[in-house]
N, C-alpha and C positions, 0 to 999 in steps of 0.2 A: 820717639825721644829719648835720648840716653839720659841717663841717671846723672844727677850733679849739675844739667843744664837747667839753670833758674828761666833763663830769658832764650827762648830759642824762635828761629825763625822757619816754620816747614815749607820744603818745597816738593811739589809733587811734579810727575810727566803727566800734566794736562795740557790741551791746548788755548786756553784762555789765562788770563792774569786775573788772580782771583785776591781776595785779602790775604795776607798771609802765605800765599802760596803763588810760586812761580813755573814759568816753561822752561825746562832745560834745554839750551841749544848751545852750540858751540861759542857761539858770542857771548850771552848772556853768562856762562858758565867763566870764561875767561874775565869779563866785567865783577862777577863776583869775588873770584880770587884777589882782582884787583883793589877790592874794596879793605883788604887786611884781616875780615874776617875768619878764623878759623871754620872751615866747612866741615860738616859731620855726615855724613853718608850712611843713612840705616835702610835696609832691606826689608818691606812688607813680608810677615809671613806667607809662606806659597805651600806648607804640610810639608809632609816626609813619610817614609817608611815608617811603618807600626814598629818594624825591628829588621835585624839586618839579615835575617833568613829569609824575609822576603825580597829585597835587594839580590841576594844572591841565585835563588832561585829566579828571578827576572833575567840576570845575565844568562844562566844556563839554559833559561829558554829560549830567550832572543838567540844567542849565539847556534844552541841546536835546534835545528831548522829543518825544511823539507830538504833541503840541499844536502844534508847528512845522510841520507836514506837515498836519494833517488841520484844524486851526483856524484857523491865521494866514490862508492863501491864500483860504480864503473869507470870512472877514472883512474881507481887503482889497478883493473883487472887489464885494462888498454894499455897503462903505463908500466907495466913491469912487474904488477903484483907486489909482493912485499918489497921489491927495491924500490916503489913509488914513496914509500915511506922516509926516505932519506931524505930526498929532496923536499918533502912534505914537512917533514920536523924542522929541517933548516929554515925552510920560509916561516914557518911559526917562529924561530928563534931570532931571525934577522930583522922580520917585519910586522910580523903578527901580532907578538905579544907588544912589542915595543909601543905599536900605534894603540893597541889596546888599553895598556897601562897608562899611556900618554891621555887619552881620552876619558879614562874614570876619575883621574888624578885633577885633571883640568877643569872638569864639571863641578867635583866634589870641592875644592878648593872656590869656586864663584860661587857655588849655589845658583846658576842659571843657567837657562837654555839655549839652544846652540846659536841663536842669531843675537841675542843680549850679550852673551859670553864675550864675543869680539871689541867689549868695553876694553879688553886687552890689548889691541890693535887694530883700530876702527879699519885701516886698510882692508883688513880679511873680513870685513864683515859678511859680504858677498857670500862666504863660506859657509857661513848660517843658512842665507836663503837657500843655495845650491842644496843642501844637505834635506832640509825641509820639500824641495822640487823631487829629489832624486825617492826619497821616503815615499811622498805620494805618488809618484808613476810604480814603484814596485808595489807599494800596498793594493793598488789596482789590479794589477794582475795576481798578485798573490794571494787575495783572498777569493779570485775566480779558481784558483785551483783548489782552494778549502771548500769553495762550492761542490765543484766535481765531485770531492770525496765524500761531502756530506750525501750526497745524492746517492752515492754509491753504498754508504751507510744506512740509507733509510730501505733501497730496496733489499739491502742484505737481511733487516728485520723484518720485512713483509715477506720476505720468502723466506723465515726461519723454519717452517715446519715441512719445506718442498728442497728446491735447488735454486742457487744463483742463476739468471736468466742468461749468462753469457757460457753457460759450461756447453750447449749443445747449437747448430745449425738449425735450417726449417723453420727460424722463426719468420715474421713479417719484415724485420729488417735486414734480413741476411740474402747474399747474393748467390750466384751459381759458383762463386770462388771459395765459398766458406767450406772449410774441411776442419771437424774438430780433432781430428788427429792426423797431422802430415807424415804420411808412412814414407820410408826410406829403406831400397834395398838393404839387407843386411846377408850376412854368411849362412849357407845351408839352405837358402829359397832355389827351387829348380827354376827354370827359364819360363816355365809358363807364371809362375809367381812374380820373377822380376818383370815381365813383361806389363803385368797389372800392374805394379806397383809403380813403374816408370810411366805408362801410360795414365796414369790417375795423376798425374801431374803436368799433363800435357793438354792443350786445345785438341780434341777428338777429331774434331772437322778439317782440322791443320794435319792430323796423322793421317785420316783419310784420303785426303787430297794427294800427300805424298806419296802412299803407297801405292794407290791408283797411278800416279806420273811414273814411279819406278817398275811397275809392274809387278810389285810383289805379291806374294799371297800371304795371309796374315800366319798361316800353320808354319811358313818359313820363317818367323818375324823371331829373331832373337834378340835378348837382351844388349847385346853387344851393338847390334844393328841399329838398336832403338836408342842407344845413348850417343852412336856415334855418326848416325845419318839424319835424327830426326829431331837433333837437339833445337834447331832454328823452331818447332813448334811448342817447346816448351813455355807454358807460365807460370813456372814456379814463382817467379818475384810477386804474380799476382795473385796468390794464396792467400787467403786471409783466414785465421783463426776466428771463432766465433767472439772470444775477448773484444779483439780489433774491429770485428764490425759492429759488436755492440758499442764501443765508444764511438768508433767512429760515425756511425751511421743514426744509431738511436740516441744516446747520451748528448753527441753534440750536433746531430743531423746536418753532418758535413756533407752526404751526397746532395743535397738540397741548395749548396752554395755552389756560388761560381768565382772562384778565387777571392782573392782580398777585395777586389772590386766590386764584388756582389754577394757581401756577406749574409745576405738573406733577411728573415725574419728574425723576432725576438723568440726564444726559447723559453714558454712559461714555464717549465719545470727549473729551469737554470736560473733564471730571474728569482724565482721563490727563493731557491736554497741560497743565492747570493744575496737576498735582502735579509735571510735568515743570519747568515755569516756576517752581515753588517750590524745584526740588531745585538748580536753577541757580543761583539766589540765594541760597540757602544754600553751597554750595559756592563760591561768590563770597566769601562773607562770611565764612566758618567760622574765618579768622585775622585778621578784622578787615581794615584799610586795608593789611596787608600782602599778603594775597589778591587783595582786591579791585582794588587799586594795578595788578596784572598786569594783569587782565582787560580793564581800562580801556583799556589800550595798544588793543586791538583793537575793543573794542565803542564805543568816542569816535571813530575814524577811520573806518573802513570804511564805515559810511552816509553820509561825503561822497563815496567814490568809486563809490558805487552811485548816488548823487543825479546825480554828472556824468554817468554812463554813461545813466541816465535821462533826462537832459535831452537828451545827444548825441542819445537815440534820438527824443526826442519832436520835436525841431525839424527830424527828417528825416522826419515825416509829413506826410500831406496836411491842410490845414484847419490846422495849427499857431499859424500867426499870428492866427488869430479867438481862440483861446482866450488866448494873449499879450496881445493887444489888448483883450478882455474884462478883464483882471487887473489891466496896468500904467495904461492910458491914464486918466489923472487926470478927474474929475469934483469942482470944486472946489465946485459948489453945495450937494455931500453935506456940507461942513465946518458948515454951518448947522445940522445936525442935533445935538443933544446925542446922541444914541444913539451915532454916530459917536465922538465922544469917549471917554464911557462905555467902549465896546468896546476902543477901543486902551490907556486905562488898565487895564482887567482882563487883556488880553492880555499886555501886559508885565509884569503884576503876576503871572501864573499861570506864565507861562514863565520869568522870572527866578528865582523860586520862594522870598522870601522867607518868614517866619514859618513853614515848615513845621520849622525843627531841624537841615536838613541842611546848610546852608551854614555856623552853627556848629560842627556837629559835624566835617564835613571841614576847618574851617580849625584845630581846636583838635588835631589832629595836624601841623601846621606848626612848622617852626622858629620859636622868637620873634620873629627880624628879616627873617624873609619878607617882601620888598615886594608885600605883599597889595593895595596902590594901585594901581598901573598896569600889573604885568604879568597881575595876575589880574583885578581887577574890571573895569577898563576893558576890558581885550582881552576877556574872557569875554562882556562884556555885548555889546559890537561883533560878535564870532564869533554870538550868539545871534541877534541882527538879523539879520544878514547871510543867516544858514543860514534863517532864516525866510524872505525876499525868494528866496532860491537856492529852496527848496523850492518855492515857488509859482510857479515858471518851470517847473520839471521835471512839475509837478502840472497844470498849465494849457495847456501844451504840448499833452499828450496829451487833454484834454477838448475843445482844441478839435480834434482828428483826430476824437475819438467826436461832436462836433457835426457834422464834416463827413460823414461816412459815415451817419449816422442821420437828417440834415437836420432838428434839432432846434436851436435857441438856444441859447448855451454857458449861460447861464442854467437850463436845463432840465435839464442833464447835471452840474451842478456840485451839491456838496453839502457839508455838513460833519460830522464825528465819524465814527463808524462806516460813515455811508452814504457816505464817501467812500470810505476804504481797502477796504472789503469789497463794496460795490456797484458804484459810478459807475466807480472807476480798475479794478476787475478786470472791468466790461464791458469797459473799453477797452483793455485787455492782448489779452481773450480773441479782438479783432478784429485784432490784429497776426499777423506771421510769428511762428513758434515762441513761442506763448502761454507754455509752462511756464518756459521761461528766464528770463523776463521776470516772471513771478509769481514765480519762485523769489527773483529779486535785490529785488523790490518787498518781498517780506513779509519775507524776513530783514533789509534795511533796518530794519522796523519793529520787530521783536525785539530787535534790538541796542539802538535809540534809546531803544525801553523800557525795556529792561535798564539802562541805564546811569542812567537817572532811578530806576529802582528800588533799584539798591544803597545811592544815597545817602538815600533815603528810610527805608528799613530799617535802615541803618546809623546812622541818627538815632537811631531807637527802643531799638536796640541799645547806643549809647553813652550814652545816656541813663539808663537803668537802670544801666548799669552803673557808670557814675560817682556816680549818685545811692546805690547800696547796694554801694560797693566790697568790704566783707567778703566775700561770698557771689558775687554775681555778675561782678566782673572777674576773677576767679580760673578762675571755670568761665563763661569768655564763649564758648565753641564751643558747651557745652549751652545757653547763654541762646539763642545764633544758631539752635539747632535749633527749641529749643521757640518762638520767636516766628514762625518762619516756620511751623512746624506750625498753632499757633494760627491764623494769617491764612489759611493754606490750607483751615482747617475753617469760617471765618469765610466764605469765598468759596464754600462749595459752593452756596449758594442762588441764585448767579449763573450757574452752569452747568446749572440747571434747563432744561425747556423754555421756561419765561418768564421765564428769570432774567434776559436781557436789560431788561427792566422795570426789577428789582431795579437793574443796573445802573446804568439810565438815570436813577433817583430817588435813587440815592449819588451819580452824577457831577454833579447839578443842585444838591446840598443838602452833601454833606460838606464840600466845600474852597470854599465859595462865602462868604457873608457872616461865619459864625465865623472865616476865615482873615484876612477883612481887620480885623474887629476885633482879632485876635490882633495883626496887625503893627502895628496904631494903637496897641495897648498897649506893644508892643516900643518903637516909636520914641519914644514919649512917655515910659517908664520911664528911657531910658538918655538920651537928650537931657534931660529935664527933673527927672526925680525923682533920678536918680544926679547929673546936669549935664553939660551941653556941655562945659564947661571942664575937669572931671574927665576925662571921655572925651577931650578934646583932649591932656592931659598925657599920658594914657595913649598914646596914638597916638602921640607925640613919643618916647616913653621907649623904643618897640618898633620906631620907622621912621623916628626921626630929626628927624622934623619935625611941624608941628600942621597940622591939617588948614585949608583956605583958607575964605573967607566964602560961597564957595557951599557948602561943606558943611555949615557950622553953619546956614545960613539954611535949606537942605532938610530937614536932620534934624530943627530946634525950631520950624520954621513952614509949610513949602511942604509937606512930605511927609504931616504929620499934616492938614493942610486939605484936601491932593489925596485922600488916604484917605476922609476923612468926606464927602467931595463925592461920591465913585464909591459908596459905601455909600449914602446919600441918594438918588442917582440910580438906584443899581439895586432900590432899595425901589419907587421911584415905578414902575419898567417892569416891575416882578413880574408873571409871569403863570405860574399853574401848570403844575407839569410834566407832560410827554406824551412820549410814544413814537410817532413817525409821528402817525396819527389816532386813535390811543388816549388817551383822557383819564385820568388816574388819580383813583380814588375818594378821598373826603376824607378816610379814614381813613390811605390811602398817604401823602397830602400833608401829614397830621400827624406820621407817622413820620419823613419827610423834616425837618421843621422839629425833631423830635427829636434828629436825626444835628447840625442846626445849633447846637443848645442843649447838648449833651452836653460840649465843650470848654469852652464859657463856664462852664458848671457847676464845672468844677475850676477855671476862671480866678477866680472870684469865691470859691468856697468857699476854696479855699488862701488867697487875699488877707484871709479873715476868719479862717483858722485862723492865720494867721502875725501877724496883729494881736493877738491874744491871746497866741500863743506869745511872742511878742517884749516883751510888756507896753505895748503902746500902737502909734501910727501912726507916733511918729517914731525909734523903734529900728526897727522893720519896714520902713522905708525910709530907713535907715541901712546901709553895706556893712559887712557881717562882716568881722571882725577876720582871718579867713582869705582874703579876698579879694587878690587880686592876681598876678603872675607865678607860674608854679609852679615854676620852678627856681630857685636862690638868686643864678646868676649874671646872672638878668635881673632882678633886685629892686635897682632904684635910685629916687632921688628920693624920695619918700615911702615905698614899699616898702622902703626899704635896712632891713636886718636891724640890728635895735637902735633903728629910729626908735618913738616912740609909735604906741601902738594907734590905727587908723584906726575901728574899727566903733563901740565901748561906753562909754560915758562912765560909767566904775565911780565910784564913790564910796569911794575908798580909806580915807576913814576910820572907814568900817565894814566894813573889810575882815575876814571870817570865814567860816569854811568850813562852819558847823555845818548849814546846808542844803544844802550843796553835796556835795562828792565829797572823801574822805578820800586824800590824797597820801600815798602810801606812800613812802620814801626809802631809795635805795640807795646805801650808800658817802657819806650825810649831804650829800643835795642841799640847798644854801641858797641864799639869796637872792642870792647871786653867778651861780648858776647859771643855766641857761636850760631853758625846756619846747619841745620840739620836737614838734609835732604832726604827725603823717603821716597823709593819707588817700590 
């Protein structure tokens, strides 16, 4: 209730008509306007960050995630080394940073979650639902990866006084193809040594049959004969490292699965660590940003200490310079390849994370006048990019060592995704002195990086629902948090079966790809064009004291939308069916993947149709609702000042009547001189 209003009628978003309380719908909102009473909207308190450091670290923790460690370094070396930074930084400037700042300013101005905030343009409310669905789908698979890392962490602790179990072959889970060190022919070997090395990578029964058919004697066999005449006997590609077989056969149980159509039984150990991961998320978010803001001090900062330790250790290993050279030396001819540019744009987009709803959610808990321009948007973006490059140094210095000790090229030991963090890097760790210590640090860092991103994604889901349905959910937010975490845990059980990695790969390939790009396009277009860049600039001026310059206007209105469409088209042209290693998913599985793409888009377009019908036409559906604006009275300035004419619906006051609307019950004689306060 605002100060100075002696007699007010309180309206809450409740399902039933109560004394002095009204349900807010498009119809009765128009009817309320027609009464001629000034309507005063007031937000119910929803909490906030204890200080701005918590918000800043939460943004850093959200932006800097697993992709900075397992995807960026691989993309950098594959796409021209240091030359890749050119399209990467351009992508940051043209689409990443503008979208990042837009979402922070958008959420901070309205102090609302990603669904309810579309009071600004009801037609686009489906963007909020789509963002929530995408965040839920990504959270399911993301937390499974964290669970993998937790299992490795526990194993490292248990084996702290011995050695990591993926260091050698000869374990129950190993096969005949396991090699603890894949040898290669090197200069200085005599012919007999060359023969032994080469035969070590071949199917011996095949070699025997080949020799017999050619009538050769073993003593006549030379290295050249072997390489030239017995190449069809090679099973070089079938050779597995101990770390590969440990991950595939023991951790995942992949040898017990029969493709994505036969994923097998639940893995008890993975179910246990997945439950642990979700329990951590729940307790961190139990009290909203008040609790997660305390946890983030550790989860967002400690990984940098570990990265420094790993880099220092990496550059003291033999061969580290080979890895760093492979990672950083620019190959400018690669810039002529369109794939390099689409990879750069995709990476900066998925790393900063617009369109998930998380940035809007986190900034919605900010003080209204917080400077989200310089100290948040720009600084977080710079830290995110710097962390990606720095993580690559730590990773490739160790991969250079791996290349040195196995006598393999760096490109053969490098990988991306789970193959890097659960196979290639652990293999290198196993060859260092005191492997359990380095394994503990590495996987602990991965867990913290993953959890920081998880907190933001899951909080976006919870805040979106609580803000959209405050009458019930906001008052019981702890219960809502528990239910959301529980449902997502159960949804993730399919990913911790023997063949769960197939489901995870499919979800990772489709759930946050095309639909996320399209949602971001709709979001930027909805704010810049339908709400209007001029009005949005004025909102920022009310909030920060200055209007965005031409750079921001140009990127929001023209450059970013075109850029996103370009990435979408290029991604569609380059599309290839999803697969896991050599296993190609069946067509029905690919169709399920496209179903994940379509699900958020169905909500986006379906909600748009409903809103057009609900608001009586396209014009009303694209007009800001009358309750759009700053949440607190003290921040309502300019056209949002209390007492100003309604900004939303154009009511025909000549036809003001309440016959088909709601009946206002007076208390102490509410007259036209009184005001109506609407609380949300």
